[in-house]
Structures are given as structure tokens and as C-alpha cells.
C-alpha positions in Angstrom: -145.7 35.7 -101.5 -141.2 35.0 -101.4 -139.3 33.7 -98.5 -137.2 36.2 -96.3 -134.5 33.8 -95.7 -134.4 31.8 -99.3 -136.5 34.1 -101.2 -137.8 31.2 -102.7 -141.7 31.8 -104.0 -144.2 30.8 -100.6 -146.6 27.9 -102.6 -149.8 29.4 -102.2 -153.2 26.8 -101.8 -156.9 27.5 -101.4 -158.4 30.9 -100.8 -154.7 32.1 -100.6 -153.4 30.6 -98.2 -149.4 30.1 -97.9 -147.7 26.2 -97.8 -145.1 27.9 -94.7 -145.6 30.0 -91.7 -146.0 33.9 -90.8 -143.5 35.0 -87.7 -143.2 38.4 -86.0 -140.0 39.9 -84.5 -141.5 41.2 -80.3 -142.2 44.5 -80.4 -142.8 45.0 -84.2 -146.1 44.5 -85.9 -144.7 43.2 -89.6 -144.9 39.6 -90.6 -141.9 37.6 -91.7 -143.1 34.9 -94.4 -141.0 31.2 -94.2 -142.0 28.1 -96.7 -141.3 25.3 -95.5 -137.6 23.9 -96.4 -136.3 26.8 -94.1 -138.4 25.6 -91.2 -137.0 22.9 -91.5 -133.7 24.0 -92.1 -134.2 25.9 -88.7 -136.5 24.1 -86.6 -136.5 26.9 -83.3 -138.0 30.2 -83.6 -135.1 31.9 -82.3 -132.5 30.3 -85.4 -135.3 31.4 -87.7 -135.0 35.3 -86.3 -131.3 35.7 -86.3 -131.5 34.5 -90.1 -134.2 37.1 -90.9 
């Protein structure tokens, strides 16, 4: 699985859970996967949604 912003591979842990987060745009059902590094760079959800 790859990060939507930086396109780097997201590390997976036990039972194929990702070491990152999943967010959805309002009004959309498609999930967007983000790595922990991008979460640190953009702490607010609004900033993350703008970058996608």
C-alpha cells in the first residue's frame, strides 16, 4: 500500500494493518491511505485533504 501524498510504501504490521491512517473526503466513500511522516508534516485533516 502506498501513501497518497508522498507515494512511499506504508509499512504493514500484524494482520495486514497499516502503520499510518486512513481518511475519507466528505461525500466520498473512497479511503485515502497516509503514512506517519505525512501526518507529522500536516497535522490538520484539512491540510491533508488539500494535498490529496
